[in-house]
PyMOL Python script that loads the backbone (N, CA, C, O; Angstrom):
from pymol import cmd

cmd.read_pdbstr("""\
ATOM      1  N   MET A   1    -127.281  62.251  12.561  1.00  0.00           N
ATOM      2  CA  MET A   1    -128.642  62.563  12.158  1.00  0.00           C
ATOM      3  C   MET A   1    -128.839  62.181  10.691  1.00  0.00           C
ATOM      4  O   MET A   1    -127.945  62.353   9.862  1.00  0.00           O
ATOM      5  N   ARG A   2    -130.012  61.668  10.396  1.00  0.00           N
ATOM      6  CA  ARG A   2    -130.395  61.358   9.024  1.00  0.00           C
ATOM      7  C   ARG A   2    -131.455  62.337   8.576  1.00  0.00           C
ATOM      8  O   ARG A   2    -132.335  62.714   9.350  1.00  0.00           O
ATOM      9  N   THR A   3    -131.370  62.752   7.311  1.00  0.00           N
ATOM     10  CA  THR A   3    -132.370  63.646   6.747  1.00  0.00           C
ATOM     11  C   THR A   3    -133.367  62.823   5.968  1.00  0.00           C
ATOM     12  O   THR A   3    -133.002  61.945   5.186  1.00  0.00           O
ATOM     13  N   LEU A   4    -134.627  63.119   6.192  1.00  0.00           N
ATOM     14  CA  LEU A   4    -135.723  62.374   5.602  1.00  0.00           C
ATOM     15  C   LEU A   4    -136.730  63.375   5.064  1.00  0.00           C
ATOM     16  O   LEU A   4    -137.064  64.347   5.742  1.00  0.00           O
ATOM     17  N   PHE A   5    -137.215  63.147   3.857  1.00  0.00           N
ATOM     18  CA  PHE A   5    -138.290  63.950   3.296  1.00  0.00           C
ATOM     19  C   PHE A   5    -139.512  63.058   3.160  1.00  0.00           C
ATOM     20  O   PHE A   5    -139.420  61.941   2.652  1.00  0.00           O
ATOM     21  N   VAL A   6    -140.651  63.551   3.611  1.00  0.00           N
ATOM     22  CA  VAL A   6    -141.890  62.790   3.494  1.00  0.00           C
ATOM     23  C   VAL A   6    -142.894  63.642   2.728  1.00  0.00           C
ATOM     24  O   VAL A   6    -143.271  64.728   3.168  1.00  0.00           O
ATOM     25  N   GLN A   7    -143.320  63.132   1.575  1.00  0.00           N
ATOM     26  CA  GLN A   7    -144.385  63.783   0.824  1.00  0.00           C
ATOM     27  C   GLN A   7    -145.702  63.251   1.369  1.00  0.00           C
ATOM     28  O   GLN A   7    -145.856  62.051   1.593  1.00  0.00           O
ATOM     29  N   VAL A   8    -146.648  64.155   1.578  1.00  0.00           N
ATOM     30  CA  VAL A   8    -147.917  63.791   2.223  1.00  0.00           C
ATOM     31  C   VAL A   8    -149.088  64.214   1.349  1.00  0.00           C
ATOM     32  O   VAL A   8    -149.182  65.366   0.925  1.00  0.00           O
ATOM     33  N   LYS A   9    -149.971  63.271   1.089  1.00  0.00           N
ATOM     34  CA  LYS A   9    -151.239  63.565   0.423  1.00  0.00           C
ATOM     35  C   LYS A   9    -152.285  63.685   1.527  1.00  0.00           C
ATOM     36  O   LYS A   9    -152.410  62.800   2.373  1.00  0.00           O
ATOM     37  N   CYS A  10    -153.034  64.788   1.512  1.00  0.00           N
ATOM     38  CA  CYS A  10    -154.001  65.068   2.572  1.00  0.00           C
ATOM     39  C   CYS A  10    -155.445  64.911   2.086  1.00  0.00           C
ATOM     40  O   CYS A  10    -155.721  64.946   0.887  1.00  0.00           O
ATOM     41  N   ASP A  11    -156.353  64.737   3.041  1.00  0.00           N
ATOM     42  CA  ASP A  11    -157.772  64.817   2.726  1.00  0.00           C
ATOM     43  C   ASP A  11    -158.048  66.207   2.176  1.00  0.00           C
ATOM     44  O   ASP A  11    -157.358  67.165   2.524  1.00  0.00           O
ATOM     45  N   LEU A  12    -159.057  66.318   1.316  1.00  0.00           N
ATOM     46  CA  LEU A  12    -159.398  67.611   0.730  1.00  0.00           C
ATOM     47  C   LEU A  12    -159.646  68.663   1.810  1.00  0.00           C
ATOM     48  O   LEU A  12    -160.407  68.434   2.750  1.00  0.00           O
ATOM     49  N   GLY A  13    -159.003  69.804   1.664  1.00  0.00           N
ATOM     50  CA  GLY A  13    -159.188  70.916   2.586  1.00  0.00           C
ATOM     51  C   GLY A  13    -158.434  70.805   3.901  1.00  0.00           C
ATOM     52  O   GLY A  13    -158.623  71.646   4.780  1.00  0.00           O
ATOM     53  N   GLU A  14    -157.589  69.797   4.066  1.00  0.00           N
ATOM     54  CA  GLU A  14    -156.925  69.567   5.353  1.00  0.00           C
ATOM     55  C   GLU A  14    -155.425  69.852   5.359  1.00  0.00           C
ATOM     56  O   GLU A  14    -154.783  69.682   6.396  1.00  0.00           O
ATOM     57  N   ALA A  15    -154.855  70.276   4.251  1.00  0.00           N
ATOM     58  CA  ALA A  15    -153.398  70.429   4.167  1.00  0.00           C
ATOM     59  C   ALA A  15    -152.843  71.410   5.201  1.00  0.00           C
ATOM     60  O   ALA A  15    -151.832  71.123   5.842  1.00  0.00           O
ATOM     61  N   TYR A  16    -153.481  72.543   5.366  1.00  0.00           N
ATOM     62  CA  TYR A  16    -152.960  73.544   6.307  1.00  0.00           C
ATOM     63  C   TYR A  16    -153.081  73.071   7.751  1.00  0.00           C
ATOM     64  O   TYR A  16    -152.190  73.319   8.564  1.00  0.00           O
ATOM     65  N   THR A  17    -154.167  72.398   8.069  1.00  0.00           N
ATOM     66  CA  THR A  17    -154.350  71.852   9.417  1.00  0.00           C
ATOM     67  C   THR A  17    -153.316  70.767   9.691  1.00  0.00           C
ATOM     68  O   THR A  17    -152.724  70.722  10.769  1.00  0.00           O
ATOM     69  N   THR A  18    -153.104  69.899   8.716  1.00  0.00           N
ATOM     70  CA  THR A  18    -152.125  68.817   8.865  1.00  0.00           C
ATOM     71  C   THR A  18    -150.722  69.381   9.022  1.00  0.00           C
ATOM     72  O   THR A  18    -149.956  68.907   9.862  1.00  0.00           O
ATOM     73  N   ALA A  19    -150.378  70.377   8.233  1.00  0.00           N
ATOM     74  CA  ALA A  19    -149.055  71.005   8.321  1.00  0.00           C
ATOM     75  C   ALA A  19    -148.839  71.627   9.701  1.00  0.00           C
ATOM     76  O   ALA A  19    -147.787  71.437  10.311  1.00  0.00           O
ATOM     77  N   ALA A  20    -149.814  72.355  10.182  1.00  0.00           N
ATOM     78  CA  ALA A  20    -149.688  72.988  11.502  1.00  0.00           C
ATOM     79  C   ALA A  20    -149.522  71.946  12.599  1.00  0.00           C
ATOM     80  O   ALA A  20    -148.702  72.117  13.502  1.00  0.00           O
ATOM     81  N   GLU A  21    -150.286  70.881  12.526  1.00  0.00           N
ATOM     82  CA  GLU A  21    -150.199  69.812  13.528  1.00  0.00           C
ATOM     83  C   GLU A  21    -148.824  69.152  13.497  1.00  0.00           C
ATOM     84  O   GLU A  21    -148.259  68.851  14.549  1.00  0.00           O
ATOM     85  N   ALA A  22    -148.281  68.925  12.301  1.00  0.00           N
ATOM     86  CA  ALA A  22    -146.958  68.308  12.186  1.00  0.00           C
ATOM     87  C   ALA A  22    -145.883  69.175  12.819  1.00  0.00           C
ATOM     88  O   ALA A  22    -145.038  68.679  13.564  1.00  0.00           O
ATOM     89  N   VAL A  23    -145.913  70.467  12.525  1.00  0.00           N
ATOM     90  CA  VAL A  23    -144.905  71.384  13.074  1.00  0.00           C
ATOM     91  C   VAL A  23    -145.024  71.477  14.592  1.00  0.00           C
ATOM     92  O   VAL A  23    -144.012  71.536  15.291  1.00  0.00           O
ATOM     93  N   GLU A  24    -146.238  71.489  15.100  1.00  0.00           N
ATOM     94  CA  GLU A  24    -146.462  71.662  16.534  1.00  0.00           C
ATOM     95  C   GLU A  24    -146.231  70.388  17.338  1.00  0.00           C
ATOM     96  O   GLU A  24    -145.776  70.465  18.479  1.00  0.00           O
ATOM     97  N   SER A  25    -146.531  69.220  16.775  1.00  0.00           N
ATOM     98  CA  SER A  25    -146.564  68.026  17.621  1.00  0.00           C
ATOM     99  C   SER A  25    -145.566  66.922  17.289  1.00  0.00           C
ATOM    100  O   SER A  25    -145.383  66.012  18.097  1.00  0.00           O
ATOM    101  N   VAL A  26    -144.919  66.970  16.134  1.00  0.00           N
ATOM    102  CA  VAL A  26    -143.984  65.896  15.777  1.00  0.00           C
ATOM    103  C   VAL A  26    -142.560  66.410  15.964  1.00  0.00           C
ATOM    104  O   VAL A  26    -142.103  67.298  15.245  1.00  0.00           O
ATOM    105  N   GLU A  27    -141.877  65.841  16.933  1.00  0.00           N
ATOM    106  CA  GLU A  27    -140.580  66.346  17.389  1.00  0.00           C
ATOM    107  C   GLU A  27    -139.539  66.477  16.278  1.00  0.00           C
ATOM    108  O   GLU A  27    -138.829  67.481  16.240  1.00  0.00           O
ATOM    109  N   HIS A  28    -139.423  65.526  15.397  1.00  0.00           N
ATOM    110  CA  HIS A  28    -138.333  65.522  14.423  1.00  0.00           C
ATOM    111  C   HIS A  28    -138.667  66.200  13.100  1.00  0.00           C
ATOM    112  O   HIS A  28    -137.850  66.192  12.179  1.00  0.00           O
ATOM    113  N   VAL A  29    -139.854  66.785  12.991  1.00  0.00           N
ATOM    114  CA  VAL A  29    -140.216  67.533  11.782  1.00  0.00           C
ATOM    115  C   VAL A  29    -139.587  68.917  11.883  1.00  0.00           C
ATOM    116  O   VAL A  29    -139.851  69.666  12.823  1.00  0.00           O
ATOM    117  N   SER A  30    -138.751  69.245  10.900  1.00  0.00           N
ATOM    118  CA  SER A  30    -138.046  70.521  10.895  1.00  0.00           C
ATOM    119  C   SER A  30    -138.814  71.599  10.134  1.00  0.00           C
ATOM    120  O   SER A  30    -138.970  72.722  10.615  1.00  0.00           O
ATOM    121  N   GLU A  31    -139.294  71.244   8.935  1.00  0.00           N
ATOM    122  CA  GLU A  31    -139.987  72.197   8.070  1.00  0.00           C
ATOM    123  C   GLU A  31    -141.096  71.472   7.321  1.00  0.00           C
ATOM    124  O   GLU A  31    -141.003  70.276   7.043  1.00  0.00           O
ATOM    125  N   VAL A  32    -142.145  72.220   7.000  1.00  0.00           N
ATOM    126  CA  VAL A  32    -143.232  71.677   6.181  1.00  0.00           C
ATOM    127  C   VAL A  32    -143.560  72.701   5.105  1.00  0.00           C
ATOM    128  O   VAL A  32    -143.773  73.879   5.391  1.00  0.00           O
ATOM    129  N   TYR A  33    -143.596  72.231   3.858  1.00  0.00           N
ATOM    130  CA  TYR A  33    -143.891  73.090   2.714  1.00  0.00           C
ATOM    131  C   TYR A  33    -145.167  72.609   2.040  1.00  0.00           C
ATOM    132  O   TYR A  33    -145.400  71.405   1.936  1.00  0.00           O
ATOM    133  N   SER A  34    -145.997  73.546   1.581  1.00  0.00           N
ATOM    134  CA  SER A  34    -147.102  73.163   0.706  1.00  0.00           C
ATOM    135  C   SER A  34    -146.517  73.043  -0.697  1.00  0.00           C
ATOM    136  O   SER A  34    -145.657  73.834  -1.085  1.00  0.00           O
ATOM    137  N   THR A  35    -146.982  72.057  -1.454  1.00  0.00           N
ATOM    138  CA  THR A  35    -146.428  71.792  -2.775  1.00  0.00           C
ATOM    139  C   THR A  35    -147.546  71.573  -3.785  1.00  0.00           C
ATOM    140  O   THR A  35    -148.685  71.279  -3.422  1.00  0.00           O
ATOM    141  N   SER A  36    -147.199  71.721  -5.051  1.00  0.00           N
ATOM    142  CA  SER A  36    -148.137  71.391  -6.119  1.00  0.00           C
ATOM    143  C   SER A  36    -147.831  69.973  -6.590  1.00  0.00           C
ATOM    144  O   SER A  36    -146.774  69.421  -6.282  1.00  0.00           O
ATOM    145  N   GLY A  37    -148.754  69.399  -7.330  1.00  0.00           N
ATOM    146  CA  GLY A  37    -148.521  68.065  -7.863  1.00  0.00           C
ATOM    147  C   GLY A  37    -149.318  67.000  -7.137  1.00  0.00           C
ATOM    148  O   GLY A  37    -150.380  67.270  -6.576  1.00  0.00           O
ATOM    149  N   GLN A  38    -148.795  65.793  -7.156  1.00  0.00           N
ATOM    150  CA  GLN A  38    -149.505  64.638  -6.615  1.00  0.00           C
ATOM    151  C   GLN A  38    -149.657  64.695  -5.095  1.00  0.00           C
ATOM    152  O   GLN A  38    -150.637  64.181  -4.556  1.00  0.00           O
ATOM    153  N   TYR A  39    -148.709  65.309  -4.404  1.00  0.00           N
ATOM    154  CA  TYR A  39    -148.744  65.403  -2.944  1.00  0.00           C
ATOM    155  C   TYR A  39    -148.960  66.848  -2.526  1.00  0.00           C
ATOM    156  O   TYR A  39    -148.609  67.770  -3.262  1.00  0.00           O
ATOM    157  N   ASP A  40    -149.534  67.045  -1.354  1.00  0.00           N
ATOM    158  CA  ASP A  40    -149.890  68.380  -0.869  1.00  0.00           C
ATOM    159  C   ASP A  40    -148.812  69.027  -0.020  1.00  0.00           C
ATOM    160  O   ASP A  40    -148.653  70.248  -0.033  1.00  0.00           O
ATOM    161  N   LEU A  41    -148.063  68.200   0.725  1.00  0.00           N
ATOM    162  CA  LEU A  41    -147.066  68.712   1.658  1.00  0.00           C
ATOM    163  C   LEU A  41    -145.744  67.986   1.481  1.00  0.00           C
ATOM    164  O   LEU A  41    -145.704  66.826   1.073  1.00  0.00           O
ATOM    165  N   LEU A  42    -144.657  68.692   1.798  1.00  0.00           N
ATOM    166  CA  LEU A  42    -143.332  68.098   1.863  1.00  0.00           C
ATOM    167  C   LEU A  42    -142.777  68.393   3.250  1.00  0.00           C
ATOM    168  O   LEU A  42    -142.594  69.551   3.624  1.00  0.00           O
ATOM    169  N   MET A  43    -142.510  67.330   4.010  1.00  0.00           N
ATOM    170  CA  MET A  43    -141.994  67.482   5.367  1.00  0.00           C
ATOM    171  C   MET A  43    -140.526  67.108   5.391  1.00  0.00           C
ATOM    172  O   MET A  43    -140.134  66.044   4.910  1.00  0.00           O
ATOM    173  N   LYS A  44    -139.717  67.994   5.956  1.00  0.00           N
ATOM    174  CA  LYS A  44    -138.293  67.719   6.131  1.00  0.00           C
ATOM    175  C   LYS A  44    -138.084  67.325   7.586  1.00  0.00           C
ATOM    176  O   LYS A  44    -138.467  68.047   8.506  1.00  0.00           O
ATOM    177  N   CYS A  45    -137.467  66.165   7.773  1.00  0.00           N
ATOM    178  CA  CYS A  45    -137.290  65.626   9.121  1.00  0.00           C
ATOM    179  C   CYS A  45    -135.822  65.277   9.347  1.00  0.00           C
ATOM    180  O   CYS A  45    -135.124  64.859   8.424  1.00  0.00           O
ATOM    181  N   TYR A  46    -135.367  65.453  10.578  1.00  0.00           N
ATOM    182  CA  TYR A  46    -134.032  65.039  10.983  1.00  0.00           C
ATOM    183  C   TYR A  46    -134.198  63.978  12.063  1.00  0.00           C
ATOM    184  O   TYR A  46    -134.716  64.254  13.146  1.00  0.00           O
ATOM    185  N   LEU A  47    -133.752  62.758  11.755  1.00  0.00           N
ATOM    186  CA  LEU A  47    -133.922  61.645  12.691  1.00  0.00           C
ATOM    187  C   LEU A  47    -132.580  61.215  13.266  1.00  0.00           C
ATOM    188  O   LEU A  47    -131.585  61.166  12.543  1.00  0.00           O
ATOM    189  N   PRO A  48    -132.542  60.903  14.557  1.00  0.00           N
ATOM    190  CA  PRO A  48    -131.332  60.318  15.128  1.00  0.00           C
ATOM    191  C   PRO A  48    -131.072  58.953  14.468  1.00  0.00           C
ATOM    192  O   PRO A  48    -132.005  58.289  14.017  1.00  0.00           O
ATOM    193  N   GLU A  49    -129.818  58.551  14.419  1.00  0.00           N
ATOM    194  CA  GLU A  49    -129.439  57.295  13.763  1.00  0.00           C
ATOM    195  C   GLU A  49    -130.159  56.085  14.352  1.00  0.00           C
ATOM    196  O   GLU A  49    -130.429  55.123  13.633  1.00  0.00           O
ATOM    197  N   ASP A  50    -130.472  56.116  15.634  1.00  0.00           N
ATOM    198  CA  ASP A  50    -131.072  54.941  16.280  1.00  0.00           C
ATOM    199  C   ASP A  50    -132.600  54.887  16.144  1.00  0.00           C
ATOM    200  O   ASP A  50    -133.221  53.939  16.625  1.00  0.00           O
ATOM    201  N   LEU A  51    -133.203  55.868  15.510  1.00  0.00           N
ATOM    202  CA  LEU A  51    -134.658  55.880  15.344  1.00  0.00           C
ATOM    203  C   LEU A  51    -135.028  55.196  14.027  1.00  0.00           C
ATOM    204  O   LEU A  51    -134.503  55.546  12.970  1.00  0.00           O
ATOM    205  N   ASP A  52    -135.927  54.226  14.097  1.00  0.00           N
ATOM    206  CA  ASP A  52    -136.366  53.477  12.927  1.00  0.00           C
ATOM    207  C   ASP A  52    -137.221  54.360  12.018  1.00  0.00           C
ATOM    208  O   ASP A  52    -138.233  54.908  12.454  1.00  0.00           O
ATOM    209  N   VAL A  53    -136.817  54.497  10.763  1.00  0.00           N
ATOM    210  CA  VAL A  53    -137.504  55.377   9.808  1.00  0.00           C
ATOM    211  C   VAL A  53    -138.942  54.923   9.587  1.00  0.00           C
ATOM    212  O   VAL A  53    -139.866  55.734   9.644  1.00  0.00           O
ATOM    213  N   GLY A  54    -139.133  53.638   9.335  1.00  0.00           N
ATOM    214  CA  GLY A  54    -140.476  53.117   9.088  1.00  0.00           C
ATOM    215  C   GLY A  54    -141.404  53.331  10.264  1.00  0.00           C
ATOM    216  O   GLY A  54    -142.562  53.713  10.089  1.00  0.00           O
ATOM    217  N   ARG A  55    -140.905  53.090  11.447  1.00  0.00           N
ATOM    218  CA  ARG A  55    -141.715  53.282  12.658  1.00  0.00           C
ATOM    219  C   ARG A  55    -142.060  54.755  12.841  1.00  0.00           C
ATOM    220  O   ARG A  55    -143.185  55.087  13.212  1.00  0.00           O
ATOM    221  N   PHE A  56    -141.089  55.646  12.581  1.00  0.00           N
ATOM    222  CA  PHE A  56    -141.342  57.082  12.711  1.00  0.00           C
ATOM    223  C   PHE A  56    -142.455  57.524  11.760  1.00  0.00           C
ATOM    224  O   PHE A  56    -143.387  58.220  12.165  1.00  0.00           O
ATOM    225  N   VAL A  57    -142.352  57.116  10.498  1.00  0.00           N
ATOM    226  CA  VAL A  57    -143.349  57.531   9.508  1.00  0.00           C
ATOM    227  C   VAL A  57    -144.721  56.973   9.851  1.00  0.00           C
ATOM    228  O   VAL A  57    -145.706  57.711   9.834  1.00  0.00           O
ATOM    229  N   THR A  58    -144.805  55.680  10.163  1.00  0.00           N
ATOM    230  CA  THR A  58    -146.116  55.084  10.435  1.00  0.00           C
ATOM    231  C   THR A  58    -146.712  55.541  11.759  1.00  0.00           C
ATOM    232  O   THR A  58    -147.927  55.706  11.862  1.00  0.00           O
ATOM    233  N   ASP A  59    -145.884  55.747  12.763  1.00  0.00           N
ATOM    234  CA  ASP A  59    -146.401  56.126  14.090  1.00  0.00           C
ATOM    235  C   ASP A  59    -146.650  57.619  14.252  1.00  0.00           C
ATOM    236  O   ASP A  59    -147.516  58.018  15.031  1.00  0.00           O
ATOM    237  N   HIS A  60    -145.902  58.452  13.527  1.00  0.00           N
ATOM    238  CA  HIS A  60    -146.000  59.894  13.772  1.00  0.00           C
ATOM    239  C   HIS A  60    -146.552  60.687  12.585  1.00  0.00           C
ATOM    240  O   HIS A  60    -147.362  61.594  12.780  1.00  0.00           O
ATOM    241  N   ILE A  61    -146.134  60.367  11.377  1.00  0.00           N
ATOM    242  CA  ILE A  61    -146.590  61.130  10.215  1.00  0.00           C
ATOM    243  C   ILE A  61    -147.936  60.606   9.716  1.00  0.00           C
ATOM    244  O   ILE A  61    -148.873  61.383   9.537  1.00  0.00           O
ATOM    245  N   GLN A  62    -148.036  59.309   9.493  1.00  0.00           N
ATOM    246  CA  GLN A  62    -149.266  58.750   8.931  1.00  0.00           C
ATOM    247  C   GLN A  62    -150.462  58.849   9.873  1.00  0.00           C
ATOM    248  O   GLN A  62    -151.605  58.752   9.427  1.00  0.00           O
ATOM    249  N   LYS A  63    -150.220  59.038  11.157  1.00  0.00           N
ATOM    250  CA  LYS A  63    -151.321  59.157  12.117  1.00  0.00           C
ATOM    251  C   LYS A  63    -151.767  60.600  12.351  1.00  0.00           C
ATOM    252  O   LYS A  63    -152.683  60.846  13.136  1.00  0.00           O
ATOM    253  N   LEU A  64    -151.123  61.552  11.677  1.00  0.00           N
ATOM    254  CA  LEU A  64    -151.577  62.936  11.790  1.00  0.00           C
ATOM    255  C   LEU A  64    -152.972  63.063  11.180  1.00  0.00           C
ATOM    256  O   LEU A  64    -153.275  62.393  10.193  1.00  0.00           O
ATOM    257  N   PRO A  65    -153.819  63.909  11.750  1.00  0.00           N
ATOM    258  CA  PRO A  65    -155.154  64.088  11.171  1.00  0.00           C
ATOM    259  C   PRO A  65    -155.064  64.644   9.753  1.00  0.00           C
ATOM    260  O   PRO A  65    -154.312  65.582   9.486  1.00  0.00           O
ATOM    261  N   GLY A  66    -155.839  64.054   8.853  1.00  0.00           N
ATOM    262  CA  GLY A  66    -155.900  64.532   7.481  1.00  0.00           C
ATOM    263  C   GLY A  66    -154.943  63.859   6.517  1.00  0.00           C
ATOM    264  O   GLY A  66    -154.999  64.138   5.319  1.00  0.00           O
ATOM    265  N   VAL A  67    -154.059  62.976   6.995  1.00  0.00           N
ATOM    266  CA  VAL A  67    -153.105  62.309   6.117  1.00  0.00           C
ATOM    267  C   VAL A  67    -153.780  61.132   5.409  1.00  0.00           C
ATOM    268  O   VAL A  67    -154.380  60.272   6.054  1.00  0.00           O
ATOM    269  N   ARG A  68    -153.675  61.103   4.078  1.00  0.00           N
ATOM    270  CA  ARG A  68    -154.235  60.012   3.273  1.00  0.00           C
ATOM    271  C   ARG A  68    -153.166  59.058   2.772  1.00  0.00           C
ATOM    272  O   ARG A  68    -153.395  57.852   2.689  1.00  0.00           O
ATOM    273  N   ASP A  69    -151.982  59.600   2.434  1.00  0.00           N
ATOM    274  CA  ASP A  69    -150.931  58.789   1.833  1.00  0.00           C
ATOM    275  C   ASP A  69    -149.595  59.480   2.058  1.00  0.00           C
ATOM    276  O   ASP A  69    -149.541  60.700   2.213  1.00  0.00           O
ATOM    277  N   THR A  70    -148.515  58.700   2.077  1.00  0.00           N
ATOM    278  CA  THR A  70    -147.176  59.273   2.210  1.00  0.00           C
ATOM    279  C   THR A  70    -146.220  58.616   1.222  1.00  0.00           C
ATOM    280  O   THR A  70    -146.446  57.497   0.762  1.00  0.00           O
ATOM    281  N   PHE A  71    -145.154  59.334   0.909  1.00  0.00           N
ATOM    282  CA  PHE A  71    -144.067  58.835   0.080  1.00  0.00           C
ATOM    283  C   PHE A  71    -142.780  59.326   0.726  1.00  0.00           C
ATOM    284  O   PHE A  71    -142.569  60.533   0.846  1.00  0.00           O
ATOM    285  N   THR A  72    -141.919  58.405   1.144  1.00  0.00           N
ATOM    286  CA  THR A  72    -140.742  58.742   1.935  1.00  0.00           C
ATOM    287  C   THR A  72    -139.472  58.698   1.088  1.00  0.00           C
ATOM    288  O   THR A  72    -139.264  57.769   0.308  1.00  0.00           O
ATOM    289  N   ILE A  73    -138.630  59.714   1.253  1.00  0.00           N
ATOM    290  CA  ILE A  73    -137.355  59.811   0.549  1.00  0.00           C
ATOM    291  C   ILE A  73    -136.246  59.967   1.585  1.00  0.00           C
ATOM    292  O   ILE A  73    -136.296  60.866   2.424  1.00  0.00           O
ATOM    293  N   LEU A  74    -135.248  59.091   1.524  1.00  0.00           N
ATOM    294  CA  LEU A  74    -134.083  59.211   2.388  1.00  0.00           C
ATOM    295  C   LEU A  74    -133.017  60.017   1.653  1.00  0.00           C
ATOM    296  O   LEU A  74    -132.698  59.727   0.500  1.00  0.00           O
ATOM    297  N   ALA A  75    -132.475  61.014   2.309  1.00  0.00           N
ATOM    298  CA  ALA A  75    -131.409  61.831   1.707  1.00  0.00           C
ATOM    299  C   ALA A  75    -130.072  61.330   2.221  1.00  0.00           C
ATOM    300  O   ALA A  75    -129.952  60.930   3.379  1.00  0.00           O
ATOM    301  N   PHE A  76    -129.059  61.354   1.350  1.00  0.00           N
ATOM    302  CA  PHE A  76    -127.745  60.848   1.722  1.00  0.00           C
ATOM    303  C   PHE A  76    -126.741  61.952   2.005  1.00  0.00           C
ATOM    304  O   PHE A  76    -126.026  61.884   3.005  1.00  0.00           O
ATOM    305  N   LYS A  77    -126.669  62.962   1.157  1.00  0.00           N
ATOM    306  CA  LYS A  77    -125.665  64.012   1.328  1.00  0.00           C
ATOM    307  C   LYS A  77    -126.233  65.339   0.852  1.00  0.00           C
ATOM    308  O   LYS A  77    -126.876  65.418  -0.194  1.00  0.00           O
ATOM    309  N   ALA A  78    -125.984  66.376   1.637  1.00  0.00           N
ATOM    310  CA  ALA A  78    -126.363  67.732   1.240  1.00  0.00           C
ATOM    311  C   ALA A  78    -125.159  68.406   0.598  1.00  0.00           C
ATOM    312  O   ALA A  78    -124.032  68.268   1.074  1.00  0.00           O
ATOM    313  N   PHE A  79    -125.401  69.128  -0.476  1.00  0.00           N
ATOM    314  CA  PHE A  79    -124.298  69.818  -1.162  1.00  0.00           C
ATOM    315  C   PHE A  79    -124.463  71.313  -1.017  1.00  0.00           C
ATOM    316  O   PHE A  79    -123.640  72.076  -1.522  1.00  0.00           O
TER     317      PHE A  79
END
""", "prot")
cmd.dss("prot")
cmd.show_as("cartoon", "prot")
cmd.util.cbc("prot")
cmd.orient("prot")
């Protein structure tokens, strides 16, 4: 499994709706946090090794209602 963090910028007033939809409908999303700063949400995802990261983000995260922009971070090792 690979760990992936996706920062999400949402349409105004849509962060909570987008977060709920991600948790309910996107299989590999583990946790979603509201955050301060440039992005509204931080999504923690666990992807199988054979799943394409770019395809996952564009097909599942970026198509969620209320998503305006994303920034993806690949994690290598947890300490």
